[in-house]
TORSEZA-183087 format. One record per residue (C-alpha): residue in three letters; x, y, z. Coordinates in steps of 0.001 Angstrom, whole numbers, plus 500000, padded with zeros to 6 digits. Layout:
ALAXYZ/...
! end
This chain:
GLU500007499996499995/LEU502950502336500518/ASN504462501735497081/GLN503829504443494482/GLU504843504111490860/PRO506847506994489424/VAL505071509038486712/ASN506936509887483506/SER506821513336481934/THR504432513199478948/MET504287515171475768/LYS501747515629473048/ARG501560517834470040/GLU498643520258469836/ASN498139522899467176/GLY501711522513466021/ARG503220522847469471/PHE504379520408472147/VAL502662520345475563/ILE504974518744478160/THR504039517699481694/ASP506267517383484843/GLU507548513989485970/LYS506796512628489464/SER509005510460491664/GLY507609507276493185/TYR508232505423496451/GLU509270501814497012/MET509254500208500469/ASP512425498411501531/VAL510687495195502630/GLU513839493296503609/THR515310495983505913/THR511914496723507553/LEU511261493023508162/THR514728492481509641/GLU514147495245512200/LEU510683493980512986/THR511696490358513519/GLY514591491601515700/LEU512125493074518189/ILE510045489905518157/ASP512978487572518555/ASN514240489596521543/MET510708489811523085/GLU511060493611523139/GLU508475496342522983/GLY508914499048520404/SER508043500293516970/VAL509799499945513624/GLU510073502761511154/ILE509292501652507620/THR512261502288505366/GLY512169502803501655/ARG513508504845498803/GLU512353507206496062/THR512111505699492616/GLU512854507909489598/PRO510750508054486395/GLU512314506948483141/VAL511410510156481316/THR511772513655482758/ARG510553517020481524/GLN514159517813480650/ASP514335514667478516/ASN511201515547476623/GLU512226519176476132/LYS515316517898474303/ALA513221515607472068/THR511224518093470055/SER513325518228466856/LEU511918516767463660/ILE514454514009462856/GLY512492512225460137/THR509455512879457953/TYR507785511104455003/TYR504492511293453177/THR502645509215450602/THR499600510168448537/PHE496175508767447913/THR493443509909445548/GLY489817510876445780/SER488985507764443748/GLU489941505498446675/THR487117503615448317/LEU485468505113451393/GLY486448502026453408/ARG490134502480452535/ASN490118506187453436/ILE488507505268456787/ASN491247502689457395/LEU493974505238456641/LYS492423507639459169/VAL491965504956461856/GLY495504503684461329/CYS496967507186461729/GLU494861507861464830/ASN496101504648466460/ILE499806505493466082/ASN499618509303466432/GLY501043510545469736/THR502981507350470477/MET506082507927472595/LEU509024505560472858/ALA511475505785475738/PRO515184505130475038/GLY515636501468474189/GLU511910500785473783/THR510675498839470738/PHE507583499791468713/SER505292497172467089/MET502989498341464322/ASN500582495427464830/GLU500268496262468539/ALA499727499930467801/LEU497102499322465112/GLY495165496973467455/PRO492868494135466284/GLN491783494959462754/THR488035494507463279/TYR484854496372462538/ALA484476496997466229/ASN487780498902466178/GLY486671501085463295/TYR488256499214460329/ARG486325498653457110/ASN486633496492453962/ALA488956497601451167/ALA491390496097448665/VAL493993493683450063/ILE496531491251448615/VAL495368487632448928/ASN497780485005447562/GLY499273487398445077/LYS495997488920443836/ILE494038491994444851/GLU490750491229446575/ASP488350492821449038/GLY489190492353452733/LEU489107493962456155/ALA491476496869456998/GLY492867497374453482/GLY495111500383453530/VAL496832499968456874/CYS499955498880455001/GLN500209502344453457/VAL500236503791456984/THR502890501191457895/THR505004501950454830/THR504851505732455334/LEU505957505353458982/TYR508722502933457937/ASN510245505545455626/ALA510114508238458321/VAL511841505732460664/ILE514703504903458278/LEU515261508576457512/SER515486509125461281/GLU518126506348461385/LEU516309504447464097/ASN517053500751464452/VAL514706498584462332/VAL514094495286464175/GLU511625493680461747/ARG510306494583458303/SER508687492631455477/ASN508011493811451948/HIS504659493146450239/SER504313490053448096/LEU503531492371445157/ALA505007495759444446/VAL503020498816445613/ALA502787502095443763/TYR502959504685446561/VAL506710504152447356/PRO509739503073445361/LEU510527499336445135/GLY512344498172448257/GLN510935500842450545/ASP507552499332451478/ALA506603497596454720/ALA503675495180455171/VAL501724494000458187/ALA499672490802458294/GLY498317488769461194/ASP501039487822463629/TYR503617486870461032/LYS504400490178459339/ASP505071493225461490/LEU506998496444461465/LYS509164496808464564/PHE511763499428465297/GLN513718500448468363/ASN514443503872469788/ASN518203503513469818/THR518769507091470885/GLU519352508416474434/TYR516160510478474424/PRO512424509819473880/ILE510912509919470395/TYR507411511004469461/ILE505384509725466497/GLU502975511996464629/ALA500671510650461883/TYR497789512394460099/LEU495963512913456794/SER496190516259455097/GLY494368516632451812/ASN495539513699449681/LYS498658513156451749/LEU499375510657454579/VAL502103512260456680/THR504276510706459352/ASN506801512606461470/ILE509347511407464021/TYR510440513892466667/GLY513442513366468959/TYR516897514644469732/GLU518848515540466589/GLU522304514159467205/HIS523582514674463632/SER524906517829462001/SER522608520023459937/GLY524656519163456806/ARG523871515421457043/GLU521367514030454473/ILE520140510436454048/LYS518933508962450760/PHE517965505443449733/GLU518701503961446331/ASN517023500842445025/VAL518547498467442453/VAL516670495728440656/ASP519048492770440873/SER516988490382438747/ILE513633489809437093/ILE511614486741438056/PRO509671485471435019/LYS505953484753435256/PRO505080481114435967/ALA503206479015433446/GLU499651480020432727/LYS496988478878435148/ILE494307477392432942/THR490709476838433886/GLU488545474655431619/ASP484961475671430964/PRO482732473010429411/GLU480077475661428708/LYS482428477399426270/PRO483448476088422811/LYS486880474578422229/ASP488160477620420381/TYR487287479878423312/ARG490201481501425192/GLU490023484439427609/VAL492762485907429797/THR490892486676432987/TYR493947487886434945/HIS497272489199433714/GLY500070487970435885/LYS503181489953436775/GLN506913489511436642/GLY508628489299440021/LYS511671491306441065/LYS514580491004443440/VAL515583494427444766/SER518529495620446877/THR518240498924448794/TYR521314500989449672/LYS521616503690452294/VAL523631506706451062/VAL524888509348453496/TYR525821512850452381/GLU527648515529454399/ASN527251519084453060/GLY526256517654449682/LYS529169515217449429/GLU528654511438449535/VAL530523509985452524/SER529133506427452698/ARG527088503912450776/GLU526099500603452265/PHE523660497749451679/PHE520505498305453739/SER517866495704452869/SER516618493263450265/SER513097492719448918/VAL511631489974446753/TYR508354490571444905/ARG506721487394443662/ALA505835486572440092/THR502250485589439349/PRO500899483622436348/ASP498399484680433737/GLU495019483111434412/VAL493220481816431314/THR489833480306430766/VAL489543477869427795/GLY486475476200426412/THR486114472402426294/GLY482593472261424803/GLU481458471808421257/ASN481970474646418726/THR478810476227417307/GLU478415478860414643/GLU476559481091417090/THR479307480937419729/LYS482158483425419343/SER485296484156421342/PRO485343487250423600/GLU487565489026421041/GLU485037488340418206/ASN482241489675420403/GLY484286492812421058/ALA484843491899424694/LYS487869493262426462/GLU490174491249428714/ALA490010491992432374/ILE493248493710433202/PRO493891494469436858/PRO496331497284437681/GLU500009496442437466/GLY501405496180440945/SER499183498611442823/ALA498403501328440323/ASP496005502872442814/GLY498038501931445877/THR495087500190447491/GLU496266496823448619/ASN497099495577452085/GLU499036492387452730/VAL496929489282453566/ASN497491485584453021/ALA494984482756452929/ASN495156479215454211/GLU494487476182452128/SER490729476350452674/GLY490739479906451265/THR489841481579454556/VAL491458485001454790/PHE493465485699457912/GLY495659488621458927/GLY495003492210457963/
! end
């Protein structure tokens, strides 16, 4: 009952300014010393009282710490368009709200999946486009990967320690190849550590057609330091053999490409450091592999008739989904063998 936890100084950003609170020390009873003195009286059959001993406990984060952590050390934005689905725009907003205002103490590790919370309707998420087994389909919480990717780029520009990162199975359009980050279930997460000596503060919001993430902390580098990332396609992965579906209701000369597959790519990302405009270092940073997917074709196995024509003869157009993520709408999801979607 005597123990009191210390209270850290807090900070939040309101109307473009930081509001910082004072820290408060705690108190921890020294149980061992107090018990020794108490049992001494009992063992000696003596009257008396024992003064409870203890010590103050200090908070991890002080006002002074937070006051030093208000510099913008990394920022990044991606864009989305008015043609996006309402569900996806809601997911972008909910995702930003869930990570906005997050503080990390020195040494603390951030998990995107934990910050986003369960991706359910009850938590505000809605259906939108997601990646399921290499194809774009409708699923819950589509769009949170764009929030994740935008934050990832702010993190690497801040030079924080990336603990875990996975690229999407397919390339996305809102960032360069090799600079995306996916979340899915409990097997794909973005984790990074505050490897500085001061707190960091995460800001995320939508502004017009931009999704903005900012990292605030203590700027330990010189003003002339600049970080850039360069991405090199190491190899192209050819598309697998066509995936053919036979349709007995169509004539034998019927052939329709229902889905255009994509080439895969292996990409290496390099971190390049400049000082006062001069390159001072270039090192390998990460690798990404984007899978190749086959064309999907429907062919007829029925009897030919004069009345039956191929889609091309009827003037039909092939269904061509966007290459990669032309509208930047997908989120990373896998499916199990039964086809049930899991993850988000």
